[in-house]
DSSP file (Angstrom, degrees, kcal/mol; ACC not computed):
  #  RESIDUE AA STRUCTURE BP1 BP2  ACC     N-H-->O    O-->H-N    N-H-->O    O-->H-N    TCO  KAPPA ALPHA  PHI   PSI    X-CA   Y-CA   Z-CA
    1    1 A M              0   0    0      0, 0.0     2,-0.0     0, 0.0     0, 0.0   0.000 360.0 360.0 360.0 129.6   35.2  -42.5   -6.2
    2    2 A N     >  -     0   0    0      1,-0.1     4,-2.4     4,-0.0     5,-0.2  -0.279 360.0 -98.5 -82.4 174.6   37.0  -41.0   -3.2
    3    3 A K  H  > S+     0   0    0      1,-0.2     4,-2.4     2,-0.2     5,-0.2   0.880 121.8  51.5 -61.4 -41.2   37.6  -42.7    0.1
    4    4 A K  H  > S+     0   0    0      2,-0.2     4,-2.4     1,-0.2    -1,-0.2   0.924 111.4  47.1 -63.7 -45.0   34.6  -41.0    1.8
    5    5 A D  H  > S+     0   0    0      1,-0.2     4,-2.7     2,-0.2    -1,-0.2   0.900 112.1  51.4 -62.3 -40.8   32.2  -42.0   -1.0
    6    6 A S  H  X S+     0   0    0     -4,-2.4     4,-2.4     2,-0.2    -2,-0.2   0.910 110.2  48.3 -62.9 -43.6   33.5  -45.5   -0.9
    7    7 A L  H  X S+     0   0    0     -4,-2.4     4,-2.3     2,-0.2    -2,-0.2   0.914 112.7  47.9 -64.8 -43.8   33.0  -45.7    2.8
    8    8 A I  H  X S+     0   0    0     -4,-2.4     4,-2.5     2,-0.2    -2,-0.2   0.918 112.4  49.6 -63.3 -44.0   29.4  -44.4    2.6
    9    9 A S  H  X S+     0   0    0     -4,-2.7     4,-2.7     1,-0.2     5,-0.2   0.919 110.4  50.3 -60.9 -44.0   28.6  -46.8   -0.2
   10   10 A K  H  X S+     0   0    0     -4,-2.4     4,-2.5     1,-0.2    -1,-0.2   0.913 111.3  48.4 -61.7 -43.6   30.0  -49.7    1.7
   11   11 A K  H  X S+     0   0    0     -4,-2.3     4,-2.4     2,-0.2    -2,-0.2   0.916 113.2  47.4 -63.9 -43.2   27.9  -48.8    4.8
   12   12 A L  H  X S+     0   0    0     -4,-2.5     4,-2.4     2,-0.2    -2,-0.2   0.920 114.1  46.3 -64.9 -44.0   24.7  -48.4    2.8
   13   13 A L  H  X S+     0   0    0     -4,-2.7     4,-2.6     2,-0.2    -2,-0.2   0.899 112.9  49.8 -66.4 -39.9   25.2  -51.6    1.0
   14   14 A T  H  X S+     0   0    0     -4,-2.5     4,-2.3    -5,-0.2    -2,-0.2   0.915 111.1  49.6 -64.0 -42.8   26.1  -53.5    4.1
   15   15 A S  H  X S+     0   0    0     -4,-2.4     4,-2.2    -5,-0.2    -2,-0.2   0.918 112.0  48.1 -61.8 -44.2   23.0  -52.1    5.9
   16   16 A Y  H  X S+     0   0    0     -4,-2.4     4,-2.5     2,-0.2    -2,-0.2   0.913 110.5  51.5 -63.6 -43.0   20.8  -53.1    2.9
   17   17 A K  H  X S+     0   0    0     -4,-2.6     4,-2.5     1,-0.2    -1,-0.2   0.907 110.4  49.0 -60.6 -42.5   22.3  -56.6    2.9
   18   18 A E  H  X S+     0   0    0     -4,-2.3     4,-2.4     2,-0.2    -1,-0.2   0.898 111.1  49.2 -65.4 -40.6   21.6  -57.0    6.6
   19   19 A R  H  X S+     0   0    0     -4,-2.2     4,-2.4     2,-0.2    -2,-0.2   0.905 111.3  50.3 -64.6 -40.2   18.0  -55.8    6.2
   20   20 A L  H  X S+     0   0    0     -4,-2.5     4,-2.2     2,-0.2    -2,-0.2   0.923 111.4  47.5 -63.7 -44.7   17.5  -58.2    3.3
   21   21 A E  H  X S+     0   0    0     -4,-2.5     4,-2.4     1,-0.2    -2,-0.2   0.908 111.7  51.1 -62.2 -41.2   18.9  -61.1    5.3
   22   22 A K  H  X S+     0   0    0     -4,-2.4     4,-2.7     1,-0.2    -2,-0.2   0.894 108.8  51.2 -63.7 -39.9   16.7  -60.1    8.3
   23   23 A E  H  X S+     0   0    0     -4,-2.4     4,-2.4     2,-0.2     5,-0.2   0.906 110.1  49.2 -63.9 -42.0   13.6  -60.0    6.0
   24   24 A I  H  X S+     0   0    0     -4,-2.2     4,-2.4     2,-0.2    -2,-0.2   0.911 111.9  49.2 -62.8 -42.2   14.4  -63.5    4.7
   25   25 A I  H  X S+     0   0    0     -4,-2.4     4,-2.5     2,-0.2    -2,-0.2   0.929 111.0  49.4 -63.1 -45.9   14.8  -64.8    8.3
   26   26 A N  H  X S+     0   0    0     -4,-2.7     4,-1.9     1,-0.2    -2,-0.2   0.922 113.8  44.8 -61.1 -44.7   11.5  -63.3    9.4
   27   27 A R  H  X S+     0   0    0     -4,-2.4     4,-1.8     1,-0.2    -1,-0.2   0.885 112.1  52.5 -67.3 -37.4    9.6  -64.8    6.4
   28   28 A S  H  <>S+     0   0    0     -4,-2.4     5,-2.7    -5,-0.2     4,-0.4   0.884 107.6  52.2 -65.3 -38.0   11.3  -68.1    6.9
   29   29 A D  H ><5S+     0   0    0     -4,-2.5     3,-0.9     1,-0.2    -1,-0.2   0.919 108.7  50.1 -62.5 -43.1   10.3  -68.1   10.6
   30   30 A K  H 3<5S+     0   0    0     -4,-1.9    -1,-0.2     1,-0.3    -2,-0.2   0.845 114.5  44.5 -63.6 -33.1    6.7  -67.4    9.6
   31   31 A L  T 3<5S-     0   0    0     -4,-1.8    -1,-0.3    -5,-0.1    -2,-0.2   0.444 111.1-124.5 -89.7  -0.8    6.9  -70.3    7.2
   32   32 A R  T < 5 +     0   0    0     -3,-0.9    -3,-0.2    -4,-0.4    -2,-0.1   0.885  44.1 174.4  58.0  42.9    8.6  -72.5    9.7
   33   33 A I      < -     0   0    0     -5,-2.7    -1,-0.2    -6,-0.1     5,-0.1  -0.656  36.4-108.0 -78.7 132.8   11.6  -73.2    7.4
   34   34 A P     >  -     0   0    0      0, 0.0     4,-2.2     0, 0.0     3,-0.5  -0.238  25.3-114.4 -62.2 150.0   14.3  -75.2    9.2
   35   35 A P  H  > S+     0   0    0      0, 0.0     4,-2.3     0, 0.0     5,-0.2   0.847 114.4  53.8 -55.3 -39.5   17.5  -73.3   10.1
   36   36 A H  H  > S+     0   0    0      1,-0.2     4,-1.5     2,-0.2     5,-0.1   0.884 110.7  46.8 -66.2 -36.0   19.7  -75.4    7.8
   37   37 A A  H  > S+     0   0    0     -3,-0.5     4,-2.4     2,-0.2    -1,-0.2   0.870 109.2  55.2 -70.7 -36.2   17.4  -74.6    4.8
   38   38 A L  H  X S+     0   0    0     -4,-2.2     4,-2.4     2,-0.2    -2,-0.2   0.912 105.5  51.8 -61.5 -43.4   17.4  -70.9    5.8
   39   39 A K  H  X S+     0   0    0     -4,-2.3     4,-2.6     1,-0.2    -1,-0.2   0.898 110.7  49.0 -60.2 -40.4   21.2  -70.8    5.7
   40   40 A Q  H  X S+     0   0    0     -4,-1.5     4,-1.9     2,-0.2    -2,-0.2   0.907 108.9  52.5 -65.4 -42.1   21.0  -72.3    2.2
   41   41 A I  H  X S+     0   0    0     -4,-2.4     4,-0.6     1,-0.2    -2,-0.2   0.933 113.2  43.9 -59.8 -46.5   18.4  -69.8    1.1
   42   42 A I  H >< S+     0   0    0     -4,-2.4     3,-0.8     1,-0.2    -2,-0.2   0.923 114.6  48.3 -66.6 -44.1   20.6  -66.9    2.3
   43   43 A S  H 3< S+     0   0    0     -4,-2.6    -1,-0.2     1,-0.2    -2,-0.2   0.766 115.9  44.6 -70.4 -23.2   23.8  -68.3    0.8
   44   44 A N  H 3< S+     0   0    0     -4,-1.9     2,-0.4    -5,-0.2    -1,-0.2   0.443  82.0 118.6 -97.9  -1.0   22.2  -69.0   -2.5
   45   45 A N    <X  -     0   0    0     -3,-0.8     4,-2.4    -4,-0.6     5,-0.2  -0.530  56.2-150.6 -70.7 121.2   20.3  -65.7   -2.8
   46   46 A N  H  > S+     0   0    0     -2,-0.4     4,-2.5     1,-0.2     5,-0.2   0.867  93.4  51.9 -62.6 -38.9   21.6  -63.9   -5.9
   47   47 A E  H  > S+     0   0    0      2,-0.2     4,-2.4     1,-0.2    -1,-0.2   0.916 111.4  46.6 -66.4 -41.8   21.0  -60.4   -4.6
   48   48 A I  H  > S+     0   0    0      2,-0.2     4,-2.5     1,-0.2    -2,-0.2   0.904 111.6  52.4 -65.9 -40.7   22.9  -61.1   -1.4
   49   49 A K  H  X S+     0   0    0     -4,-2.4     4,-2.2     1,-0.2    -2,-0.2   0.932 110.9  47.1 -58.7 -46.1   25.7  -62.7   -3.4
   50   50 A E  H  X S+     0   0    0     -4,-2.5     4,-2.4     1,-0.2    -2,-0.2   0.902 110.8  51.5 -64.6 -41.5   26.0  -59.6   -5.6
   51   51 A L  H  X S+     0   0    0     -4,-2.4     4,-2.7     1,-0.2    -1,-0.2   0.915 109.3  50.6 -61.1 -42.9   25.9  -57.3   -2.6
   52   52 A K  H  X S+     0   0    0     -4,-2.5     4,-2.5     1,-0.2    -1,-0.2   0.906 110.3  50.3 -61.3 -41.5   28.7  -59.3   -1.0
   53   53 A N  H  X S+     0   0    0     -4,-2.2     4,-2.3     2,-0.2    -2,-0.2   0.925 112.4  45.6 -62.8 -45.0   30.8  -59.0   -4.2
   54   54 A V  H  X S+     0   0    0     -4,-2.4     4,-2.4     2,-0.2    -2,-0.2   0.910 112.9  50.2 -66.5 -42.1   30.3  -55.3   -4.4
   55   55 A I  H  X S+     0   0    0     -4,-2.7     4,-2.4     1,-0.2    -1,-0.2   0.914 110.7  50.4 -61.4 -42.6   31.1  -54.8   -0.7
   56   56 A Q  H  X S+     0   0    0     -4,-2.5     4,-2.6    -5,-0.2    -2,-0.2   0.907 109.5  50.6 -62.9 -41.6   34.2  -56.8   -1.1
   57   57 A K  H  X S+     0   0    0     -4,-2.3     4,-2.6     2,-0.2    -1,-0.2   0.905 110.2  49.9 -62.8 -41.2   35.3  -54.8   -4.1
   58   58 A L  H  X S+     0   0    0     -4,-2.4     4,-2.4     2,-0.2    -1,-0.2   0.904 111.2  49.4 -63.3 -40.7   34.8  -51.6   -2.2
   59   59 A E  H  X S+     0   0    0     -4,-2.4     4,-2.4     2,-0.2    -2,-0.2   0.916 111.8  48.5 -63.3 -43.3   36.9  -53.0    0.7
   60   60 A N  H  X S+     0   0    0     -4,-2.6     4,-2.2     1,-0.2    -2,-0.2   0.901 112.2  48.9 -64.3 -40.9   39.6  -54.0   -1.7
   61   61 A N  H  X S+     0   0    0     -4,-2.6     4,-1.9     2,-0.2    -2,-0.2   0.905 112.7  47.2 -65.5 -41.3   39.6  -50.6   -3.3
   62   62 A S  H  X S+     0   0    0     -4,-2.4     4,-2.1     2,-0.2    -2,-0.2   0.878 112.7  49.0 -70.1 -35.9   39.7  -48.8    0.0
   63   63 A S  H  X S+     0   0    0     -4,-2.4     4,-2.1     2,-0.2    -1,-0.2   0.870 110.9  49.9 -71.0 -35.1   42.6  -51.0    1.3
   64   64 A S  H  X S+     0   0    0     -4,-2.2     4,-1.8     2,-0.2    -2,-0.2   0.853 110.9  50.3 -70.7 -32.4   44.6  -50.5   -1.9
   65   65 A C  H  X S+     0   0    0     -4,-1.9     4,-1.4     2,-0.2    -2,-0.2   0.898 110.3  50.3 -67.3 -40.5   44.1  -46.7   -1.5
   66   66 A N  H  X S+     0   0    0     -4,-2.1     4,-0.9     1,-0.2    -2,-0.2   0.897 110.8  49.1 -63.9 -40.4   45.2  -46.9    2.1
   67   67 A N  H  < S+     0   0    0     -4,-2.1     3,-0.3     1,-0.2    -1,-0.2   0.858 110.5  49.8 -69.0 -35.0   48.3  -48.9    1.0
   68   68 A S  H  < S+     0   0    0     -4,-1.8    -1,-0.2     1,-0.2    -2,-0.2   0.761 110.1  51.4 -75.1 -24.0   49.2  -46.4   -1.7
   69   69 A N  H  <        0   0    0     -4,-1.4    -1,-0.2     1,-0.2    -2,-0.2   0.647 360.0 360.0 -84.5 -15.7   48.9  -43.5    0.7
   70   70 A S     <        0   0    0     -4,-0.9    -1,-0.2    -3,-0.3    -2,-0.1   0.468 360.0 360.0 -75.9 360.0   51.2  -45.1    3.3
């Protein structure tokens, strides 16, 4: 994957993760879930965890590419 593809993938995944978190927040508000429980729900959500891992890997790959090009 080249740098441009990596950057686009990272932006798309980050955008999706943010939308997912926002959806969880909206539903939690409707259900009147307390803020501390909401934080736990988001931090324990498997899909969000996986998205964070993939985004981190993309960041690491892009930074290692930047360092090798310097």
